[in-house]
C-alpha positions as CSV (number, residue, x, y, z in Angstrom):
1,M,-0.3,0.3,0.1
2,I,2.8,2.6,1.0
3,S,4.7,2.3,-2.4
4,S,1.5,2.5,-4.1
5,I,0.7,5.8,-2.4
6,R,3.9,7.0,-2.6
7,S,3.8,5.9,-6.4
8,L,1.1,8.2,-7.4
9,I,2.6,11.7,-6.1
10,N,5.2,13.4,-8.1
11,S,3.5,16.6,-8.3
12,K,0.3,18.5,-6.7
13,F,-1.7,18.2,-10.4
14,G,0.9,16.4,-12.1
15,A,-0.8,12.7,-11.6
16,I,-4.6,14.3,-12.0
17,F,-3.6,15.2,-15.8
18,A,-1.8,11.7,-16.0
19,L,-5.4,10.3,-15.9
20,L,-6.3,12.2,-19.1
21,F,-4.3,11.4,-22.6
22,I,-2.9,14.6,-23.4
23,G,-4.3,14.2,-26.8
24,L,-3.1,13.9,-30.5
25,I,-1.7,17.2,-31.0
26,A,-0.1,17.7,-27.5
27,I,1.1,14.6,-28.5
28,A,3.0,15.3,-31.8
29,F,4.4,18.4,-30.1
30,A,5.7,16.6,-27.7
31,L,7.9,14.0,-30.0
32,G,8.8,16.9,-32.2
33,D,7.4,14.4,-34.7
34,V,4.7,16.0,-37.2
35,S,4.9,12.9,-39.8
36,G,1.4,11.7,-40.5
37,S,-0.3,8.6,-38.3
38,G,1.4,5.6,-39.5
39,N,-2.3,3.9,-38.7
40,F,-1.2,0.2,-37.4
41,G,-4.5,-1.0,-37.2
42,G,-5.7,-0.5,-40.6
43,L,-9.2,0.6,-39.6
44,S,-10.7,4.1,-39.9
45,G,-14.8,3.3,-39.9
46,G,-16.9,3.1,-37.7
47,N,-17.2,4.4,-33.6
48,V,-15.4,2.3,-31.1
49,A,-17.6,4.3,-28.0
50,R,-19.9,6.9,-27.3
51,V,-19.6,9.5,-25.0
52,G,-23.4,11.3,-24.3
53,D,-23.9,12.2,-27.7
54,R,-20.5,11.8,-29.2
55,N,-18.6,9.0,-31.1
56,I,-14.6,8.3,-30.6
57,T,-14.3,6.7,-34.3
58,L,-12.1,4.0,-34.6
59,G,-9.8,5.7,-36.5
60,E,-9.1,8.5,-33.6
61,L,-8.2,5.5,-31.2
62,N,-6.4,4.2,-34.1
63,D,-4.0,7.4,-34.6
64,A,-4.1,7.6,-30.2
65,L,-2.6,4.0,-30.2
66,D,-0.2,5.7,-33.2
67,N,0.9,8.4,-30.8
68,R,1.0,6.7,-27.8
69,L,3.4,3.9,-29.5
70,R,5.7,7.1,-30.7
71,A,6.0,8.7,-27.3
72,E,6.4,5.3,-25.0
73,R,9.5,4.1,-27.9
74,Q,11.4,7.7,-26.6
75,D,12.3,5.5,-23.7
76,N,11.9,1.9,-25.3
77,P,12.6,2.1,-29.3
78,T,12.2,-1.9,-29.7
79,L,8.8,-1.6,-28.4
80,D,6.3,-2.8,-31.3
81,M,2.8,-2.0,-31.3
82,V,1.7,-5.9,-30.5
83,S,3.7,-5.8,-27.1
84,F,2.1,-2.5,-26.5
85,V,-1.2,-3.7,-26.9
86,E,-0.5,-6.8,-25.1
87,G,0.6,-4.7,-21.9
88,G,-2.4,-3.0,-21.9
89,G,-2.0,0.1,-24.1
90,L,-5.1,-0.8,-26.0
91,D,-7.4,-0.5,-22.9
92,S,-5.2,2.3,-21.2
93,T,-5.5,4.7,-24.5
94,L,-9.3,4.4,-25.3
95,D,-10.0,5.1,-20.8
96,Q,-8.3,8.3,-21.3
97,L,-10.0,9.3,-24.7
98,I,-13.4,8.5,-23.0
99,N,-11.9,10.7,-20.1
100,R,-11.1,13.4,-21.8
101,Y,-15.0,13.4,-23.8
102,A,-16.6,12.6,-20.4
103,I,-14.6,16.0,-19.0
104,A,-15.4,17.6,-22.0
105,V,-19.6,16.8,-21.7
106,F,-19.5,17.6,-18.6
107,G,-18.1,21.1,-18.8
108,E,-20.5,22.1,-21.5
109,E,-23.4,21.4,-19.6
110,Y,-22.9,22.9,-16.6
111,G,-21.4,26.1,-18.2
112,V,-17.8,25.8,-18.1
113,A,-16.4,28.6,-20.2
114,V,-14.4,27.5,-23.3
115,S,-14.4,29.8,-26.0
116,K,-13.4,30.2,-29.4
117,R,-11.2,33.3,-28.6
118,L,-9.4,31.2,-25.5
119,V,-8.8,28.4,-28.1
120,D,-7.7,30.7,-30.8
121,S,-4.8,31.9,-27.9
122,E,-4.1,28.1,-27.5
123,I,-3.7,27.5,-31.4
124,R,-1.6,31.1,-31.6
125,K,1.1,29.3,-28.9
126,I,1.5,26.2,-31.6
127,P,5.3,26.6,-32.5
128,G,4.0,24.8,-36.3
129,A,1.7,27.8,-36.9
130,M,4.0,30.5,-36.7
131,G,5.0,32.2,-39.7
132,L,8.5,33.5,-40.8
133,D,8.5,36.6,-38.6
134,G,7.7,34.5,-35.4
135,K,4.2,35.5,-35.1
136,F,1.2,33.4,-35.7
137,S,0.1,33.0,-39.6
138,A,-3.2,31.6,-40.6
139,E,-1.3,30.3,-43.5
140,A,1.0,28.6,-41.5
141,F,-1.4,27.1,-39.2
142,R,-3.1,25.3,-42.0
143,A,0.2,23.9,-43.5
144,F,0.7,22.5,-40.1
145,A,-2.3,20.8,-39.9
146,Q,-2.1,19.9,-43.4
147,Q,1.6,18.2,-42.4
148,I,0.2,16.3,-39.5
149,G,-2.6,15.0,-41.4
150,V,-5.6,16.5,-39.1
151,T,-8.3,18.8,-40.0
152,E,-8.8,22.0,-37.8
153,K,-11.6,20.9,-36.1
154,A,-9.4,18.1,-34.8
155,I,-6.7,20.8,-33.5
156,R,-9.8,22.6,-32.1
157,D,-11.7,19.6,-30.3
158,D,-8.5,18.7,-28.6
159,L,-7.5,22.0,-27.3
160,T,-10.7,22.6,-26.2
161,Q,-10.9,19.1,-24.2
162,N,-7.3,20.3,-23.1
163,L,-8.8,23.5,-21.3
164,F,-12.1,21.6,-19.8
165,A,-9.8,19.3,-18.2
166,Q,-7.2,22.1,-17.1
167,Q,-10.3,24.4,-16.0
168,I,-12.6,21.3,-13.8
169,L,-9.7,18.7,-12.3
170,P,-7.8,21.4,-10.4
171,A,-10.9,22.8,-9.0
172,A,-12.3,19.5,-8.1
173,A,-8.9,17.9,-6.8
174,S,-8.9,20.9,-4.2
175,G,-10.1,19.4,-1.3
176,P,-9.5,20.0,1.9
177,Q,-5.8,18.0,3.7
178,A,-5.6,15.0,4.9
179,P,-6.7,14.5,9.0
180,D,-4.2,14.5,11.3
181,G,-5.6,11.4,13.0
182,L,-5.2,9.6,9.6
183,V,-1.5,10.8,9.2
184,L,0.0,10.2,12.6
185,P,-1.1,5.8,11.9
186,Y,0.3,6.5,8.2
187,A,3.4,7.9,9.2
188,S,4.2,5.5,12.3
189,L,3.8,3.1,9.7
190,M,6.5,4.0,7.5
191,L,8.5,3.4,11.0
192,E,7.9,-0.1,11.5
193,Q,10.7,-2.5,11.5
194,R,10.8,-5.8,11.2
195,A,13.4,-9.1,10.9
196,G,13.4,-12.3,10.0
197,Q,15.1,-15.4,8.5
198,I,15.5,-16.0,4.5
199,A,16.7,-19.7,2.5
200,A,17.8,-18.8,-0.2
201,L,16.8,-22.1,-2.7
202,P,18.5,-21.7,-5.8
203,A,17.2,-23.8,-9.2
204,T,20.3,-25.0,-9.8
205,S,20.2,-27.0,-6.7
206,F,17.7,-29.1,-8.5
207,L,18.8,-29.3,-12.0
208,P,17.6,-32.7,-13.9
209,T,20.1,-35.0,-14.3
210,R,19.0,-35.9,-17.9
211,P,18.4,-33.6,-21.1
212,P,14.9,-33.2,-22.3
213,S,12.8,-35.0,-25.0
214,E,12.4,-33.6,-28.0
215,A,8.8,-33.3,-27.5
216,V,9.3,-32.0,-24.0
217,L,11.8,-29.4,-24.9
218,T,9.6,-28.1,-28.1
219,K,6.9,-28.2,-25.8
220,F,8.7,-26.2,-23.7
221,Y,9.8,-23.9,-26.3
222,N,6.4,-23.1,-28.1
223,D,4.7,-22.8,-24.2
224,N,7.8,-19.8,-23.7
225,A,8.4,-18.2,-26.9
226,A,7.6,-14.6,-25.7
227,K,10.8,-15.0,-23.4
228,F,12.9,-16.1,-26.6
229,I,11.9,-13.1,-28.7
230,I,14.5,-11.4,-31.0
231,P,13.8,-7.4,-30.6
232,E,13.1,-5.9,-34.0
233,K,16.0,-5.4,-36.2
234,R,16.1,-3.0,-39.0
235,A,19.1,-2.4,-41.5
236,V,19.2,1.8,-42.6
237,S,20.6,3.2,-45.6
238,Y,21.8,6.4,-44.8
239,A,23.7,9.5,-46.6
240,I,26.0,11.9,-44.4
241,F,27.2,15.3,-45.3
242,G,28.0,18.4,-44.0
243,S,29.0,22.1,-44.8
244,D,32.3,20.3,-46.8
245,I,29.6,19.5,-49.4
246,I,29.3,23.2,-50.3
247,A,32.6,24.5,-49.6
248,A,33.6,24.5,-53.1
249,R,30.4,25.9,-54.8
250,A,30.2,28.6,-51.9
251,K,33.9,29.7,-52.2
252,P,33.7,33.6,-53.2
253,S,35.3,35.0,-56.4
254,E,37.5,37.6,-56.4
255,A,34.6,39.9,-58.0
256,D,32.4,39.0,-54.8
257,I,35.6,40.2,-52.3
258,A,35.8,43.4,-54.1
259,A,32.5,44.5,-54.2
260,Y,32.1,43.6,-50.5
261,Y,35.4,45.4,-49.9
262,K,33.6,48.3,-51.5
263,A,30.0,47.9,-49.9
264,N,31.7,47.9,-46.5
265,A,34.6,50.9,-47.0
266,S,34.1,52.5,-43.8
267,Q,35.0,49.0,-41.8
268,F,38.8,49.2,-43.8
269,A,39.0,52.9,-43.8
270,A,41.2,55.0,-41.9
271,S,39.8,55.5,-38.5
272,Q,40.8,56.8,-34.6
273,T,39.6,55.7,-31.7
274,R,40.2,57.1,-28.2
275,T,40.6,56.1,-24.8
276,I,39.2,58.7,-22.4
277,S,38.2,59.4,-18.6
278,Q,35.2,61.5,-17.8
279,I,32.9,62.5,-15.2
280,I,29.3,64.0,-15.2
281,V,27.6,67.1,-13.5
282,P,24.4,68.7,-13.0
283,T,25.4,71.9,-14.3
284,E,27.4,74.3,-17.0
285,A,29.0,76.0,-14.4
286,A,30.5,72.8,-12.5
287,A,31.9,71.5,-15.7
288,K,33.8,74.7,-16.5
289,S,35.2,74.4,-12.8
290,V,36.1,70.9,-13.1
291,A,37.8,71.7,-16.4
292,Q,40.1,74.6,-14.8
293,Q,41.2,72.7,-12.0
294,V,42.3,69.9,-14.1
295,A,43.9,72.6,-16.4
296,G,45.8,74.1,-13.2
297,G,47.2,71.0,-12.1
298,K,45.0,68.6,-10.5
299,T,44.0,65.2,-11.7
300,L,40.6,64.3,-12.7
301,A,40.1,61.7,-10.4
302,A,41.1,64.0,-7.5
303,V,38.6,66.6,-8.4
304,A,35.7,64.3,-9.0
305,G,36.7,62.7,-5.4
306,E,36.2,66.1,-3.7
307,L,32.7,65.9,-5.3
308,G,31.8,62.4,-4.4
309,L,31.7,61.2,-8.0
310,A,33.9,58.3,-9.5
311,V,35.4,58.4,-13.0
312,T,34.4,56.3,-15.9
313,T,37.7,55.4,-18.2
314,T,36.7,53.7,-21.4
315,A,38.8,52.6,-24.2
316,N,39.2,52.9,-27.8
317,V,36.0,54.7,-28.2
318,T,34.6,55.8,-32.0
319,K,32.9,59.3,-32.7
320,T,30.2,57.5,-33.8
321,G,29.7,55.1,-30.8
322,L,30.4,58.2,-28.2
323,T,27.5,59.9,-30.7
324,S,25.2,57.3,-30.0
325,S,26.0,57.0,-26.6
326,A,26.1,60.6,-25.6
327,T,25.9,63.7,-28.1
328,Q,26.9,64.8,-30.7
329,A,28.2,67.8,-28.8
330,V,30.1,65.8,-26.3
331,A,31.8,63.6,-29.6
332,D,33.1,66.7,-31.5
333,A,34.5,68.1,-28.4
334,V,36.2,65.2,-27.5
335,F,37.5,64.4,-30.9
336,A,38.8,68.1,-31.2
337,A,40.8,67.5,-28.1
338,A,44.6,66.8,-28.3
339,Q,46.1,63.7,-26.1
340,G,46.3,64.1,-22.6
341,T,44.6,67.5,-22.1
342,V,41.0,68.2,-21.1
343,A,37.8,68.7,-24.1
344,K,35.7,71.5,-23.9
345,P,32.5,70.7,-21.5
346,A,29.3,69.7,-23.7
347,R,25.7,68.5,-22.8
348,G,25.4,65.0,-22.8
349,K,22.1,62.8,-22.3
350,L,22.8,62.8,-18.1
351,G,24.2,66.0,-17.6
352,W,27.2,68.1,-18.5
353,T,30.5,65.9,-19.7
354,V,34.1,66.7,-18.9
355,V,36.2,64.6,-20.6
356,R,39.9,64.1,-20.9
357,V,41.5,62.1,-24.0
358,D,44.0,59.8,-22.6
359,A,44.7,58.2,-25.6
360,I,44.7,58.9,-29.4
361,N,44.8,55.4,-31.2
362,N,44.9,55.5,-35.2
363,V,44.2,52.9,-37.7
364,A,45.6,52.8,-40.8
365,A,43.1,52.2,-43.5
366,K,43.0,48.3,-44.9
367,S,43.6,48.1,-48.7
368,L,41.7,45.3,-50.7
369,A,44.6,42.9,-50.8
370,A,45.3,43.0,-46.8
371,A,41.4,42.5,-46.4
372,R,41.2,39.8,-49.0
373,P,41.6,37.1,-46.4
374,E,39.2,38.1,-44.1
375,I,36.7,39.1,-45.9
376,E,37.0,35.8,-47.8
377,K,36.7,33.8,-44.8
378,E,33.8,36.0,-44.0
379,L,31.8,35.2,-47.4
380,L,32.8,31.7,-47.6
381,K,31.1,31.1,-43.6
382,T,27.8,33.3,-44.7
383,R,27.4,31.3,-48.1
384,S,28.1,27.9,-46.7
385,E,25.4,28.6,-44.0
386,E,22.9,29.8,-46.6
387,M,23.5,27.3,-49.1
388,L,23.6,24.4,-46.7
389,T,20.2,25.6,-45.1
390,E,18.9,25.8,-48.9
391,M,20.4,22.4,-49.9
392,T,18.6,20.6,-46.3
393,A,15.3,22.5,-47.6
394,E,15.3,21.2,-50.8
395,I,16.0,17.8,-49.8
396,E,13.4,17.7,-47.3
397,D,11.1,19.2,-49.8
398,A,11.9,16.0,-52.2
399,F,10.9,13.5,-49.2
400,A,8.0,15.5,-49.1
401,G,7.4,14.8,-52.6
402,G,7.9,11.1,-52.6
403,A,11.5,11.1,-53.5
404,T,13.8,8.4,-52.6
405,I,17.2,8.7,-50.7
406,S,18.7,7.1,-53.6
407,D,17.2,10.1,-55.7
408,V,18.0,12.9,-53.5
409,A,21.8,11.4,-52.8
410,K,22.6,10.9,-56.5
411,Q,21.4,14.6,-57.5
412,N,23.4,16.2,-54.6
413,G,26.8,14.0,-55.2
414,L,26.5,11.6,-52.2
415,S,27.0,8.0,-51.5
416,V,24.6,5.9,-49.8
417,N,25.5,3.1,-47.3
418,T,22.9,0.7,-45.9
419,S,23.3,-1.0,-42.6
420,P,23.0,-4.7,-41.5
421,K,20.3,-5.2,-39.6
422,L,20.9,-4.1,-36.4
423,L,19.1,-3.7,-32.8
424,A,18.2,-0.3,-31.6
425,T,21.2,-0.7,-29.5
426,G,22.9,-0.4,-32.2
427,Q,24.1,-4.4,-32.1
428,D,24.6,-6.8,-35.2
429,I,23.4,-10.2,-33.2
430,S,24.6,-12.2,-36.1
431,N,27.8,-10.6,-36.1
432,P,28.9,-10.1,-32.6
433,A,31.9,-8.3,-33.8
434,Y,30.6,-5.7,-35.6
435,Q,31.2,-1.8,-34.7
436,P,28.5,0.7,-35.7
437,I,29.7,4.5,-37.0
438,P,29.6,6.5,-34.4
439,E,26.5,8.6,-36.3
440,M,24.5,5.5,-35.4
441,Q,24.0,6.7,-32.3
442,A,22.2,9.9,-33.5
443,I,20.5,7.8,-36.3
444,L,19.1,4.3,-34.9
445,P,17.0,6.3,-32.8
446,A,15.0,8.0,-35.1
447,A,15.3,5.2,-37.6
448,F,13.6,2.7,-35.1
449,Q,10.7,6.1,-35.1
450,M,9.9,5.8,-38.5
451,E,7.8,3.8,-40.8
452,T,8.7,1.0,-42.7
453,N,7.6,1.7,-45.8
454,G,10.5,3.0,-47.1
455,E,9.9,6.6,-46.9
456,A,13.0,8.8,-46.1
457,Q,13.9,11.7,-43.6
458,L,16.6,14.1,-43.0
459,I,18.2,14.4,-39.4
460,E,20.6,16.6,-37.8
461,L,23.9,14.8,-36.6
462,V,25.4,18.2,-35.7
463,P,23.0,21.4,-35.0
464,G,23.6,23.1,-38.4
465,E,26.9,21.8,-39.7
466,K,26.1,17.8,-40.2
467,F,23.4,16.1,-41.3
468,A,22.0,12.8,-42.5
469,M,19.4,11.4,-45.0
470,I,18.1,8.1,-43.7
471,A,15.5,5.3,-44.7
472,V,14.6,2.2,-43.1
473,A,15.8,-0.6,-45.9
474,D,14.8,-3.8,-44.5
475,F,13.4,-5.0,-41.3
476,E,12.5,-8.2,-39.2
477,E,9.6,-7.6,-36.8
478,A,10.3,-8.8,-33.5
479,A,9.5,-12.6,-33.0
480,P,10.5,-15.4,-31.6
481,P,13.8,-17.5,-33.7
482,P,13.9,-21.2,-35.1
483,L,14.0,-23.5,-32.3
484,N,16.9,-25.0,-33.8
485,G,19.0,-21.5,-33.7
486,V,18.4,-21.4,-30.1
487,R,18.2,-25.1,-28.8
488,A,21.1,-24.8,-26.3
489,I,19.9,-21.4,-24.4
490,V,15.9,-23.6,-24.7
491,Q,17.7,-26.8,-23.4
492,Q,19.2,-24.6,-20.7
493,Q,16.3,-22.5,-19.7
494,W,14.4,-26.1,-19.8
495,A,16.7,-27.3,-17.3
496,L,16.5,-24.0,-14.6
497,S,12.5,-24.1,-15.4
498,E,12.6,-27.6,-14.2
499,G,14.8,-27.1,-11.1
500,A,12.4,-24.0,-10.2
501,K,9.5,-26.5,-9.9
502,A,11.7,-28.7,-7.6
503,A,12.5,-25.9,-5.5
504,R,9.3,-25.0,-5.1
505,A,8.3,-28.2,-3.6
506,A,11.3,-27.8,-1.2
507,A,10.7,-24.6,0.0
508,D,7.1,-25.2,0.7
509,K,8.1,-28.3,2.7
510,L,10.2,-26.2,4.3
511,R,7.6,-23.7,5.2
512,R,5.5,-26.5,6.5
513,A,8.3,-27.5,8.7
514,V,9.0,-24.0,10.2
515,D,5.2,-23.1,10.5
516,G,5.2,-26.8,12.3
517,G,7.8,-25.1,14.9
518,Q,11.4,-26.3,13.8
519,P,13.5,-23.8,13.2
520,L,14.4,-22.3,9.6
521,P,18.2,-23.2,10.0
522,A,17.3,-27.1,11.5
523,A,14.6,-27.6,8.4
524,L,16.9,-26.5,5.8
525,A,20.3,-28.9,7.3
526,S,17.8,-31.8,7.6
527,A,16.7,-31.0,4.1
528,N,20.7,-31.0,3.5
529,I,20.3,-28.9,0.0
530,Q,23.3,-28.0,-2.0
531,G,24.0,-24.5,-2.4
532,A,21.1,-23.1,-0.1
533,Q,22.0,-20.9,3.2
534,V,20.0,-18.9,6.2
535,E,20.5,-15.3,6.0
536,T,19.4,-12.7,8.5
537,L,17.0,-9.8,6.6
538,K,15.8,-6.6,8.6
539,G,14.3,-3.6,7.8
540,T,11.9,-0.3,7.7
541,R,8.5,0.2,5.7
542,A,10.2,3.3,4.8
543,D,13.1,0.9,3.3
544,I,11.0,-0.6,0.8
545,S,9.1,2.4,-0.2
546,R,11.9,4.7,-1.8
547,E,11.3,5.1,-5.6
548,G,13.9,4.3,-8.0
549,Q,15.2,1.5,-4.8
550,A,15.3,-1.9,-5.9
551,V,14.0,-3.7,-2.8
552,P,14.6,-7.7,-2.6
553,P,11.3,-9.6,-2.7
554,P,11.9,-11.1,0.8
555,L,12.1,-7.7,2.7
556,S,8.7,-6.4,1.0
557,L,7.0,-10.0,1.6
558,M,8.2,-9.6,5.5
559,F,5.4,-6.3,5.6
560,A,2.9,-8.5,4.6
561,M,3.1,-11.4,6.7
562,K,2.4,-12.5,10.4
563,K,5.2,-12.4,12.9
564,G,6.5,-16.1,13.4
565,T,5.0,-17.0,10.0
566,A,6.6,-18.7,7.4
567,K,6.0,-18.0,3.3
568,I,7.4,-18.5,0.1
569,I,8.2,-16.4,-2.7
570,Q,9.9,-16.6,-6.1
571,A,13.3,-15.2,-7.0
572,G,12.7,-14.6,-10.4
573,G,13.1,-15.9,-13.4
574,D,14.1,-19.7,-13.0
575,R,16.4,-18.7,-10.4
576,G,15.0,-20.2,-7.4
577,W,12.7,-19.8,-4.1
578,Y,12.9,-17.9,-0.8
579,V,11.3,-19.4,2.7
580,V,10.5,-16.1,4.8
581,H,10.2,-16.7,8.0
582,L,9.1,-13.3,9.9
583,T,10.7,-13.3,13.6
584,E,10.0,-9.8,15.0
585,V,8.2,-6.6,14.6
586,V,9.1,-3.3,16.2
587,K,5.9,-1.1,15.9
588,G,7.0,2.5,14.8
589,D,5.6,5.9,16.5
590,A,6.2,9.2,14.7
591,S,4.6,11.5,17.2
592,G,7.8,12.9,18.0
593,N,8.7,13.7,15.0
594,P,7.4,16.6,13.5
595,A,9.2,16.9,10.2
596,M,8.3,13.6,9.1
597,L,4.2,14.3,10.1
598,T,4.2,17.0,7.7
599,A,5.9,15.2,5.0
600,R,3.5,12.7,5.0
601,K,0.3,14.6,5.4
602,Q,1.6,16.6,2.3
603,E,1.6,12.8,0.4
604,L,-1.9,11.4,1.9
605,T,-3.6,15.2,1.0
606,G,-2.1,14.3,-2.3
607,V,-3.5,11.1,-2.8
608,L,-6.6,12.4,-1.5
609,Q,-7.1,15.3,-4.7
610,Q,-5.9,12.2,-7.1
611,E,-8.5,10.5,-5.7
612,Y,-11.5,13.2,-5.9
613,A,-10.3,13.9,-9.9
614,V,-11.1,10.2,-10.1
615,Q,-14.7,10.6,-8.7
616,M,-14.7,13.7,-10.8
617,I,-14.0,11.7,-13.8
618,A,-15.7,8.5,-13.0
619,S,-18.7,11.0,-12.0
620,A,-19.0,12.4,-15.4
621,A,-18.5,9.5,-17.4
622,K,-21.3,8.4,-15.5
623,N,-23.9,11.4,-16.2
624,A,-22.8,11.7,-19.6
625,G,-23.1,7.8,-20.6
626,V,-20.5,5.3,-22.0
627,K,-21.3,2.7,-24.4
628,K,-18.2,0.6,-26.0
629,N,-18.2,-0.6,-29.3
630,E,-17.2,-4.1,-27.8
631,D,-17.0,-6.1,-31.1
632,G,-15.1,-3.1,-33.2
633,I,-12.5,-3.1,-29.7
634,A,-12.1,-6.6,-30.4
635,E,-11.3,-6.5,-34.0
636,L,-9.0,-3.9,-33.8
637,R,-6.9,-5.9,-30.7
638,A,-6.7,-8.5,-33.1
639,R,-5.7,-6.8,-36.1
640,L,-3.2,-5.0,-33.7
641,T,-1.9,-8.2,-32.4
642,S,-1.4,-10.2,-35.3
643,R,2.1,-10.8,-36.0
644,D,1.8,-11.9,-39.5
645,G,-0.3,-8.5,-40.1
646,N,-3.2,-10.7,-41.5
């Protein structure tokens, strides 16, 4: 119970919104993937459910499944639709769609305001709806909708549902805090300590002495085929290029260099800068007084100190720059003064300025020949960036128009290479010595997100510098290999399975002996099991509730037992069994730990808020009325879980 409660609490309202699928459009934003739906199930007509007077179509559910799978693949690139659906993905996605519709129906019925203007404001935040000037563009929005393969109405409906949820759920979840009478027992429970004895019975201590018959091995393999599935493999065609591909074309001519020199003549003309020290005073009289004192032998810093001011020194000031930061009058005065003298006081933007010219720096004019390397480097850089941007845009347009990677590579003088069929990790299981190129670290994640119909895609390897055109050349879906190819491994797993069965029988016998009053060490010694041993284990409930920390199964089991009893638990993976004997229970008391009570109060309050939101959604669904098309759902499930595609 404790671990279940803690797992719900990640943020105040984060878990609440997790109850609702964030939607087709939002998922596309999150993935940065605005390609159309892959339509895994091949169904688009008919309805899968009805919420109130609104239908959820098979096509809508199909698209939602497609996008959910894409999202899951961000963390698990080898996940396929079959495994996703078999793991509950179809049911949870449908439930989330129903929840979204139910909340929207409830909101409309009870007057929650989601106006067209509010939806319009959300649309204006969509990155794909921005024009080249960074502002909203109706044309860009329509192009974005077309690119992701949905209508404007679908986008608006999706945003409307989100806006209803954002208004209704936080309000529903803003209930009272957990009562103190509930907090203290819960917090004390976290401090409870338990200790016991653990006997580990490894499966290897009970391995069969004879190999299995062919019939037995075949049956074991067929019954456990899922354990031997090889993840999906993909062969990727790729063509890598960078700025070097257009370096020759981007090289400026002599005429280009001369034109740049002429257009930027002021940049290469003779110039003068000055290093100045200055103070600013409020009146002309004060400025003249300062100038006279400095002319009489005082330093500008000394005079400024007497006035409670500080001197500001600036190096390499140009006349244009000084005109901009001060005024024309100040600039004229400063650049008319000789080095080491005080310029005639002049009015600046903040008052009257008194300036001492500390140094005059004359920069000679730069001839075309002298400036040539600098200009050539600048033009080459600018043109390379422009041409590379233009080239990548042309490639993306070509792919959008149906061009193949071979076509585009040939047009740009690039060679196409194809990898062997690789796992998402980059391994070639047919060749353990294979080492993928370094670029595969970026290519493979993108390739495993792509469709397998040969469509090509352009990806960045190094932002703005290096790119790759990629396409899936071939693939093998996740499937178990032929028995003969993994016979030795299957036989080993069969032996462990048989050993685990015998280990369970032995563990159950030990449990009965301990429950009958015999100490666990004595019972284990009498059984004479090779490799088995007894260990002492202890911990608190807090130990089994820490997120991200692996908890030994026997320790978790001890907190579901009565003192003095024994239970058995599997070690997992046919590795054997444990016999757990709980010998000690020490109750916790958190009454003297205010910090812990405060933390637990926050946790339980979050759980209550989560429950309020759950009940709100359930009530909204009940109020609207939900009917599922079970036949349609079953048909979609059958198609999605058919590995042969039939």
